[in-house]
C-alpha positions as CSV (number, residue, x, y, z in Angstrom):
1,M,-115.4,108.3,12.5
2,L,-117.0,104.9,13.3
3,P,-114.8,102.5,15.3
4,R,-113.3,99.7,13.3
5,R,-115.1,96.4,13.8
6,R,-113.2,93.7,15.7
7,V,-113.7,90.3,14.0
8,L,-112.6,86.9,15.0
9,I,-112.5,84.3,12.2
10,A,-112.1,80.6,12.9
11,G,-111.4,78.3,9.9
12,Q,-108.8,76.9,7.7
13,G,-107.3,77.1,4.2
14,E,-108.8,79.1,1.4
15,W,-112.0,79.6,3.4
16,L,-110.1,81.4,6.2
17,E,-108.1,83.5,3.7
18,A,-111.2,84.5,1.7
19,M,-113.1,85.6,4.8
20,A,-110.1,87.4,6.2
21,R,-109.5,89.4,2.9
22,T,-113.2,90.4,2.8
23,F,-113.2,91.8,6.3
24,L,-109.8,93.5,5.9
25,E,-111.2,95.2,2.8
26,D,-114.1,96.4,4.9
27,G,-111.6,98.1,7.3
28,A,-112.0,95.6,10.2
29,I,-109.3,94.4,12.6
30,I,-109.2,90.7,12.4
31,A,-108.0,87.8,14.6
32,L,-107.6,84.4,12.9
33,M,-108.0,81.1,14.7
34,G,-106.4,78.4,12.6
35,T,-106.3,74.6,12.9
36,A,-102.7,74.1,12.1
37,P,-99.5,76.2,12.4
38,A,-98.4,75.8,8.7
39,D,-101.9,76.6,7.4
40,L,-102.3,79.7,9.6
41,E,-98.8,80.9,8.6
42,R,-99.6,80.5,4.9
43,V,-102.8,82.5,5.3
44,L,-101.1,85.3,7.2
45,D,-98.3,85.5,4.7
46,A,-100.9,85.7,1.9
47,L,-102.5,88.6,3.7
48,G,-99.2,90.5,3.9
49,G,-97.9,89.1,7.2
50,E,-99.0,89.7,10.8
51,Q,-99.7,93.3,11.5
52,S,-101.6,95.4,14.0
53,D,-104.9,94.8,12.2
54,R,-104.3,91.1,11.4
55,F,-102.9,88.4,13.6
56,G,-103.7,84.8,14.5
57,Q,-103.2,81.8,16.8
58,V,-103.6,78.1,16.4
59,V,-106.6,76.5,18.1
60,G,-105.7,75.4,21.7
61,E,-106.4,76.0,25.3
62,G,-106.9,79.7,26.0
63,C,-106.8,80.6,22.3
64,F,-110.1,82.4,22.3
65,E,-109.4,84.5,25.4
66,T,-106.0,85.5,24.1
67,L,-107.3,86.6,20.7
68,V,-110.2,88.5,22.2
69,A,-107.8,90.2,24.6
70,R,-105.7,91.4,21.7
71,L,-108.8,92.6,19.8
72,G,-110.0,94.5,22.8
73,R,-113.6,93.9,21.9
74,L,-115.5,91.3,19.9
75,D,-118.0,92.6,17.4
76,V,-118.2,89.7,15.0
77,L,-117.4,86.0,15.1
78,V,-117.2,83.9,11.9
79,C,-116.9,80.2,12.6
80,M,-116.3,77.8,9.7
81,P,-116.2,74.1,10.7
82,P,-114.1,71.8,8.5
83,Q,-115.5,69.6,5.9
84,A,-115.7,65.9,6.7
85,M,-112.7,63.9,5.7
86,A,-112.8,60.7,3.7
87,G,-113.1,57.7,6.1
88,Q,-113.8,60.0,9.2
89,S,-116.0,58.3,11.8
90,L,-119.4,59.9,12.6
91,E,-118.3,60.6,16.1
92,A,-115.1,62.4,15.0
93,C,-117.1,64.3,12.4
94,L,-119.6,65.6,14.9
95,V,-116.8,66.6,17.4
96,A,-115.0,68.6,14.7
97,Q,-118.1,70.2,13.1
98,V,-120.4,70.7,16.1
99,A,-118.8,70.3,19.5
100,G,-115.8,72.6,18.9
101,P,-117.7,75.3,16.9
102,G,-120.6,75.2,19.4
103,A,-118.3,75.9,22.3
104,L,-116.8,78.8,20.4
105,L,-120.1,80.3,19.4
106,K,-121.4,80.1,23.0
107,A,-118.3,81.8,24.4
108,A,-118.5,84.6,21.8
109,C,-122.2,85.1,22.5
110,A,-121.5,85.5,26.2
111,R,-118.9,88.2,25.4
112,M,-121.5,90.0,23.2
113,L,-124.4,90.1,25.6
114,R,-123.3,93.5,27.0
115,H,-122.5,95.5,23.9
116,G,-124.0,93.4,21.1
117,G,-122.5,91.7,18.1
118,R,-122.9,89.2,15.2
119,L,-122.5,85.5,15.3
120,L,-122.0,83.9,11.9
121,A,-121.6,80.1,11.4
122,V,-120.7,78.6,8.1
123,A,-121.9,75.0,7.9
124,P,-119.7,72.4,6.3
125,P,-120.9,71.7,2.8
126,L,-122.3,68.3,2.0
127,P,-119.7,66.2,0.1
128,S,-120.5,65.9,-3.6
129,Q,-122.0,62.7,-4.8
130,P,-119.7,61.0,-7.3
131,S,-120.9,60.5,-10.9
132,S,-121.6,56.9,-12.0
133,S,-118.4,56.7,-14.0
134,L,-116.3,57.7,-11.0
135,S,-118.3,56.0,-8.3
136,S,-116.0,52.9,-8.1
137,Q,-113.0,55.1,-7.7
138,L,-114.5,57.4,-5.0
139,S,-116.8,55.1,-3.1
140,S,-114.2,54.8,-0.3
141,Q,-114.0,58.6,0.0
142,L,-117.6,59.7,-0.2
143,S,-119.7,57.2,1.7
144,S,-123.3,57.6,2.8
145,Q,-122.0,57.9,6.4
146,E,-120.1,61.0,5.5
147,H,-123.2,62.6,4.0
148,H,-125.2,61.6,7.0
149,G,-122.7,63.0,9.4
150,T,-122.5,66.4,7.6
151,A,-126.3,66.6,7.4
152,M,-126.4,66.0,11.1
153,A,-123.8,68.7,11.7
154,Q,-125.8,71.2,9.6
155,A,-129.0,70.4,11.6
156,A,-127.2,70.7,15.0
157,L,-125.6,74.0,14.0
158,S,-129.0,75.3,12.8
159,E,-130.6,74.4,16.2
160,L,-127.7,76.0,18.1
161,I,-127.8,79.2,16.1
162,Q,-131.6,79.6,16.7
163,R,-131.1,79.1,20.4
164,L,-128.3,81.8,20.5
165,A,-130.4,84.1,18.3
166,S,-133.2,84.0,20.9
167,R,-131.0,84.5,23.9
168,A,-130.6,88.2,23.4
169,P,-132.3,89.3,20.2
170,D,-131.9,93.0,20.9
171,K,-128.1,92.5,21.3
172,V,-126.9,89.6,19.4
173,R,-127.7,88.5,15.8
174,A,-126.9,84.9,15.0
175,N,-127.2,83.3,11.6
176,L,-126.1,80.2,9.7
177,L,-124.8,80.0,6.1
178,C,-125.0,76.7,4.3
179,P,-122.9,76.8,1.2
180,E,-123.9,74.3,-1.4
181,G,-121.2,74.6,-4.1
182,S,-120.5,78.2,-3.3
183,R,-117.0,79.6,-3.7
184,P,-115.3,80.8,-0.5
185,D,-115.2,84.5,-1.7
186,A,-119.0,84.4,-2.4
187,V,-119.6,83.1,1.1
188,A,-117.3,85.7,2.5
189,E,-119.3,88.5,0.8
190,C,-122.5,87.1,2.3
191,A,-120.9,87.1,5.7
192,R,-119.8,90.7,5.3
193,F,-123.4,91.6,4.5
194,L,-124.8,89.9,7.6
195,A,-122.1,91.5,9.8
196,G,-122.9,94.9,8.5
197,G,-125.8,97.3,9.1
198,A,-127.9,95.7,6.3
199,G,-128.0,92.4,8.2
200,R,-129.4,93.8,11.5
201,S,-132.9,92.5,10.6
202,L,-131.8,88.9,10.1
203,N,-131.6,86.7,13.2
204,G,-131.8,83.0,13.7
205,Q,-131.9,82.4,9.9
206,V,-130.5,79.5,8.0
207,L,-129.4,80.7,4.5
208,H,-128.6,78.2,1.8
209,L,-126.1,79.6,-0.8
210,S,-125.4,78.3,-4.2
211,D,-123.5,79.7,-7.2
């Protein structure tokens, strides 16, 4: 019998839940890294509560090391940065969507260099442009700065993934998913494909998904 894959999933809300369900259905042991206690608790409750094959911790100092220690081995990392919030500054957006995820991806890559693994980043989707009839109501929420910031985050994550993919191509596979209107469950299915045997030939790729 093949050993069960050990998967660390970082994200929030419905994206975290969809990704967790998909890998649990695949027989993996999953550790969840959530952004807020209430959100993480809700996701774990929806999955049937914390058990030996599913557990989590809120992002904080030492969180990554603690979760990997509980997993025992890290085979797959799925990192899903949050979408830009209305009115968020460009600096805050890049910190949340690039700096934090980048540090996590690098730490996971270092853990995988000896035995191999898969790094999967899910880029934050670009905010939808408001229709002309709604533009006056939503202009304060969806500004050109938010679009610019998210586009910069996607570009930065793409560059990082390609660097990680070239670091140890015989050991670590690193790819980036860019969902443009895709549902969380559809993105999770693609992540499962890339984490499985069928995805071994893809490395350093930026895949744009759309429903």
